[in-house]
Every structure is written in C-alpha cells, then in structure tokens.
LOTI-249140 format. One record per residue (C-alpha): x negated, y, z; chain. Coordinates in nm, 2 decimals. Each point is the difference from the previous one (the first is absolute). Layout:
REM residues N
[[X Y Z] "A"],
...
This chain:
REM residues 246
[[0.00 0.00 0.00] "A"],
[[-0.13 0.34 -0.10] "A"],
[[-0.04 0.27 0.27] "A"],
[[0.33 0.19 0.05] "A"],
[[-0.17 0.33 0.08] "A"],
[[-0.34 0.16 -0.05] "A"],
[[-0.10 -0.05 0.36] "A"],
[[0.11 -0.36 0.03] "A"],
[[-0.35 -0.13 -0.06] "A"],
[[-0.16 0.24 0.24] "A"],
[[0.25 -0.09 0.27] "A"],
[[-0.06 -0.37 -0.06] "A"],
[[-0.38 0.04 0.04] "A"],
[[0.04 0.20 0.32] "A"],
[[0.25 -0.25 0.14] "A"],
[[-0.24 -0.29 -0.07] "A"],
[[-0.29 0.19 0.16] "A"],
[[0.16 0.14 0.32] "A"],
[[0.37 -0.04 0.03] "A"],
[[0.03 -0.38 0.07] "A"],
[[-0.20 -0.07 0.32] "A"],
[[0.07 -0.38 -0.01] "A"],
[[-0.13 -0.06 -0.35] "A"],
[[-0.32 -0.20 -0.03] "A"],
[[-0.31 0.15 -0.17] "A"],
[[0.03 -0.26 -0.28] "A"],
[[0.36 0.09 -0.07] "A"],
[[-0.10 0.37 -0.02] "A"],
[[-0.27 -0.07 -0.26] "A"],
[[0.22 -0.23 -0.21] "A"],
[[0.29 0.25 0.02] "A"],
[[-0.22 0.29 -0.12] "A"],
[[-0.13 -0.22 -0.28] "A"],
[[0.36 -0.09 -0.11] "A"],
[[0.08 0.37 -0.02] "A"],
[[-0.32 0.05 -0.21] "A"],
[[0.12 -0.28 -0.24] "A"],
[[0.34 0.16 -0.04] "A"],
[[0.08 0.12 -0.35] "A"],
[[0.15 0.35 0.05] "A"],
[[0.20 -0.02 -0.32] "A"],
[[0.12 -0.35 -0.02] "A"],
[[0.00 -0.09 0.37] "A"],
[[-0.20 -0.32 -0.08] "A"],
[[-0.20 -0.13 0.30] "A"],
[[-0.11 -0.36 -0.02] "A"],
[[-0.37 -0.04 0.08] "A"],
[[-0.11 -0.36 0.06] "A"],
[[-0.13 -0.13 0.33] "A"],
[[-0.33 -0.07 -0.16] "A"],
[[-0.04 0.36 -0.12] "A"],
[[0.10 0.15 0.33] "A"],
[[-0.24 -0.23 0.19] "A"],
[[-0.29 0.09 -0.24] "A"],
[[0.06 0.38 0.01] "A"],
[[0.04 0.01 0.38] "A"],
[[-0.28 -0.26 0.08] "A"],
[[0.25 -0.21 0.20] "A"],
[[0.09 -0.37 -0.01] "A"],
[[0.31 -0.12 -0.18] "A"],
[[0.16 -0.12 0.32] "A"],
[[-0.05 0.35 0.16] "A"],
[[0.16 0.16 -0.31] "A"],
[[0.30 -0.24 0.01] "A"],
[[0.05 0.06 0.37] "A"],
[[-0.01 0.38 -0.06] "A"],
[[0.26 -0.01 -0.28] "A"],
[[0.22 -0.22 0.22] "A"],
[[-0.02 0.26 0.28] "A"],
[[0.08 0.29 -0.24] "A"],
[[0.30 -0.19 -0.14] "A"],
[[0.14 -0.15 0.32] "A"],
[[0.33 0.10 0.15] "A"],
[[0.29 0.24 -0.07] "A"],
[[-0.22 0.30 0.04] "A"],
[[-0.28 -0.13 -0.22] "A"],
[[-0.22 0.26 -0.18] "A"],
[[0.00 -0.20 -0.32] "A"],
[[0.24 -0.24 -0.17] "A"],
[[-0.16 -0.31 -0.15] "A"],
[[0.16 -0.14 -0.32] "A"],
[[-0.14 -0.34 -0.09] "A"],
[[-0.07 -0.04 -0.38] "A"],
[[0.12 0.36 -0.05] "A"],
[[-0.31 0.15 -0.14] "A"],
[[-0.21 -0.02 -0.32] "A"],
[[-0.06 -0.36 -0.11] "A"],
[[0.23 -0.11 0.28] "A"],
[[-0.23 0.13 0.27] "A"],
[[0.14 0.10 0.34] "A"],
[[0.11 0.36 0.00] "A"],
[[0.00 0.24 0.30] "A"],
[[0.26 0.28 0.01] "A"],
[[-0.07 0.29 0.25] "A"],
[[0.30 0.08 0.21] "A"],
[[-0.02 0.38 -0.02] "A"],
[[0.29 0.05 0.24] "A"],
[[-0.18 -0.19 0.28] "A"],
[[-0.32 0.19 -0.07] "A"],
[[0.19 0.33 0.01] "A"],
[[0.17 -0.09 0.33] "A"],
[[-0.32 -0.10 0.17] "A"],
[[-0.18 0.30 -0.13] "A"],
[[0.28 0.23 0.14] "A"],
[[-0.03 -0.16 0.34] "A"],
[[-0.37 0.04 -0.01] "A"],
[[0.02 0.37 -0.09] "A"],
[[0.24 0.06 0.29] "A"],
[[-0.24 -0.17 0.24] "A"],
[[-0.29 0.19 -0.15] "A"],
[[0.16 0.33 0.07] "A"],
[[0.10 -0.10 0.36] "A"],
[[-0.32 -0.18 0.07] "A"],
[[0.19 -0.30 0.13] "A"],
[[-0.07 -0.38 -0.02] "A"],
[[0.18 -0.23 -0.23] "A"],
[[0.32 -0.16 0.12] "A"],
[[-0.05 -0.36 0.11] "A"],
[[0.37 -0.09 -0.03] "A"],
[[0.05 0.09 -0.37] "A"],
[[0.14 -0.28 -0.20] "A"],
[[-0.18 0.09 -0.32] "A"],
[[-0.36 0.12 -0.03] "A"],
[[-0.16 -0.30 0.18] "A"],
[[-0.11 0.21 0.29] "A"],
[[0.10 -0.28 0.23] "A"],
[[-0.16 -0.27 -0.21] "A"],
[[0.25 -0.24 0.17] "A"],
[[0.16 -0.12 -0.33] "A"],
[[-0.35 -0.10 -0.13] "A"],
[[-0.09 -0.18 0.32] "A"],
[[0.33 -0.19 0.03] "A"],
[[0.00 -0.12 -0.36] "A"],
[[-0.37 -0.10 0.00] "A"],
[[0.00 -0.14 0.35] "A"],
[[-0.33 0.18 0.07] "A"],
[[-0.15 0.09 0.34] "A"],
[[0.04 0.37 -0.09] "A"],
[[0.38 0.00 0.01] "A"],
[[0.14 0.27 0.22] "A"],
[[-0.32 0.20 0.03] "A"],
[[0.01 0.31 -0.23] "A"],
[[-0.34 0.11 0.11] "A"],
[[-0.18 -0.30 -0.16] "A"],
[[-0.01 -0.04 -0.38] "A"],
[[0.01 -0.33 -0.16] "A"],
[[-0.35 -0.15 -0.06] "A"],
[[-0.14 0.07 -0.35] "A"],
[[-0.11 -0.30 -0.19] "A"],
[[-0.34 0.03 -0.15] "A"],
[[-0.15 -0.21 -0.29] "A"],
[[-0.28 -0.24 0.08] "A"],
[[-0.33 0.15 -0.11] "A"],
[[-0.21 -0.31 0.04] "A"],
[[-0.01 -0.28 -0.25] "A"],
[[-0.02 -0.26 0.28] "A"],
[[0.11 0.00 0.36] "A"],
[[-0.26 0.11 0.24] "A"],
[[-0.12 -0.26 0.25] "A"],
[[-0.09 0.07 0.35] "A"],
[[-0.37 0.05 0.05] "A"],
[[-0.18 -0.15 0.30] "A"],
[[-0.09 0.24 0.27] "A"],
[[-0.36 0.10 0.00] "A"],
[[-0.19 -0.13 0.31] "A"],
[[-0.17 0.27 0.20] "A"],
[[-0.37 -0.04 0.03] "A"],
[[-0.33 0.06 -0.17] "A"],
[[-0.05 -0.07 -0.37] "A"],
[[-0.22 -0.30 0.08] "A"],
[[0.28 -0.15 0.21] "A"],
[[0.24 0.04 -0.29] "A"],
[[-0.24 -0.18 -0.23] "A"],
[[-0.05 -0.28 0.24] "A"],
[[0.38 -0.04 0.05] "A"],
[[0.05 0.00 -0.38] "A"],
[[-0.26 -0.27 -0.05] "A"],
[[0.13 -0.21 0.29] "A"],
[[0.35 0.00 -0.15] "A"],
[[-0.10 -0.20 -0.31] "A"],
[[-0.10 -0.37 0.00] "A"],
[[-0.32 0.08 -0.18] "A"],
[[-0.09 0.26 0.26] "A"],
[[0.07 -0.24 0.29] "A"],
[[-0.22 -0.27 -0.15] "A"],
[[-0.28 0.25 -0.06] "A"],
[[0.02 0.12 0.36] "A"],
[[0.00 -0.36 0.13] "A"],
[[-0.31 -0.07 -0.20] "A"],
[[-0.16 0.32 0.12] "A"],
[[0.05 -0.10 0.36] "A"],
[[-0.17 -0.34 -0.05] "A"],
[[-0.29 0.12 -0.21] "A"],
[[-0.33 -0.11 0.16] "A"],
[[-0.25 0.26 0.12] "A"],
[[-0.28 0.06 -0.25] "A"],
[[-0.33 -0.07 0.18] "A"],
[[-0.24 0.28 0.02] "A"],
[[-0.36 -0.08 -0.10] "A"],
[[-0.26 0.23 0.15] "A"],
[[-0.33 0.04 -0.19] "A"],
[[-0.31 -0.14 0.16] "A"],
[[-0.30 0.23 0.03] "A"],
[[-0.29 -0.08 -0.23] "A"],
[[0.19 -0.23 -0.23] "A"],
[[-0.13 -0.31 0.18] "A"],
[[0.21 -0.30 0.10] "A"],
[[0.20 0.06 0.32] "A"],
[[-0.12 -0.14 0.32] "A"],
[[0.24 -0.16 0.26] "A"],
[[0.00 0.33 0.19] "A"],
[[0.08 0.20 -0.31] "A"],
[[0.27 -0.25 -0.09] "A"],
[[0.15 0.03 0.35] "A"],
[[-0.01 0.38 -0.02] "A"],
[[0.17 -0.01 -0.34] "A"],
[[0.27 -0.23 0.13] "A"],
[[0.05 0.23 0.30] "A"],
[[0.05 0.30 -0.22] "A"],
[[0.24 -0.19 -0.22] "A"],
[[0.21 -0.07 0.31] "A"],
[[-0.02 0.37 0.10] "A"],
[[0.11 0.10 -0.35] "A"],
[[0.29 -0.24 0.01] "A"],
[[0.11 0.13 0.34] "A"],
[[-0.02 0.36 -0.13] "A"],
[[0.21 -0.08 -0.30] "A"],
[[0.27 -0.12 0.23] "A"],
[[0.02 0.34 0.17] "A"],
[[0.25 0.27 -0.11] "A"],
[[-0.12 0.21 -0.29] "A"],
[[-0.05 0.31 0.21] "A"],
[[-0.22 -0.18 0.25] "A"],
[[-0.23 -0.17 -0.25] "A"],
[[-0.23 0.29 -0.07] "A"],
[[-0.08 0.06 0.36] "A"],
[[-0.06 -0.38 0.05] "A"],
[[-0.25 0.00 -0.29] "A"],
[[-0.19 0.29 0.14] "A"],
[[-0.02 -0.16 0.34] "A"],
[[-0.12 -0.33 -0.16] "A"],
[[-0.27 0.19 -0.19] "A"],
[[-0.12 0.17 0.31] "A"],
[[-0.02 -0.34 0.18] "A"],
[[-0.19 -0.14 -0.29] "A"],
[[-0.27 0.26 0.04] "A"],
C-alpha cells in the first residue's frame, strides 16, 4: 500500500525508532528495511528473507522472527500477505493508520515529557502479547526486550579449551611431555639411566698404580653423589670437592 500522506513514511520511521518501547532491535531494523523497499508509486514491498538477511547482516531465523513480530496481532505494524508479491513472494503492507496513531501518542508524550502507557492494547509497550504467544521468559516484563538472535560466525563449534596450569614454563613443558605415552616412556628410561663413570687423567701418562686407581674410584663416587644433589647445590659441592682435592 502506498503512503496516504506525504508524512506517512516519516511518521513510520519515527514510530519504529522511538514510539514502540517493547519492539525488539531486530524488528526495528527489519521494519525500517521494509519501508526502504516500499515502492512509493505502486506500493509493492516484497523483499525476500535472504535479501533482508544479507543487507542487515543477520541470520535468516532472526529476520523471520522479526517479521513475525511486526505482523503479529490486531495492532500489527505490517500486514503480511503470503504469495502476494512479485513472483509470488510474501508481501508486506505497512498499516499507516497504526503508525499514525502510535506517532500521535508519542508526540503527545514528547510534549509532556511523560513515560509510555503500560496498559495500552496496541503499541506493544506491554510486550505481554508477544510473551504469551511465544511462551518466553520475558512475558509480562516490558523493560526487557526479546533476545536478538545472531548468526553463527564460526564454521565449526568451539570446543572448551583446558585451563592453563599455573607455574613456570619448565613445569608446563614437563607436564605436556608426561601426558603422552612417549613422554612417560622417555621419563621412565631417563630415571633408570646408569651414571656415566668419570675417568680422571693420570699425571705423567703412566699406568695407574693401586693408589691412583683407588683415588680415581673415590672421585667417581664423589662425582656420582654430587650429580644426585639438586641442581642449585651442585656447583657449591664441586667447589668444595676441588678444595678438598688440593
């Protein structure tokens, strides 16, 4: 339906923006886009769901819910005619009388600076009709808008990531290695690895005597004991051993 008067479109835009408190953000966007698609001369208004979803960057389900909200009830802002548009597409007819009525109420409140009436049958300011028909948790609460459905932006569903264990970087690496079977086998072999014997050079290059051999064995035992100490204590132990050797 074409606009009846020159200001009908302006009043409709203002009504969608500020005059219907209970209208969801998605319905406001879709309603404005429907008015934008309206042919001022012929009154044709039949954009497809796919086109509206693409232009607004919304999901098809969100667009369908928004059009249902705009066309629901006796005081609906638009009338939906199935197969009434070009190529038998669904047509949307603006109800100019409803827009004008809501805009008139808004202008009166604007001059007085008063809040919208919560008991008005039309205008969705109560949002009760939406809540009752949809059975949602927002029924009867005009201060809460219906949730807006967003399209999924990821190709696959996200999986819960394991929480990062607090600690040093070295601890994290050890934990990661221990978690795998290969890492556990490697650590098990590391624990049972035999101590590499330390061979001390013999002065003069001659064959070692029994005393030299005993001393070498002694220092091998000392070296093995030092290697068993914590890392931060090894340096001090080596210095003490060198002093004792002198």
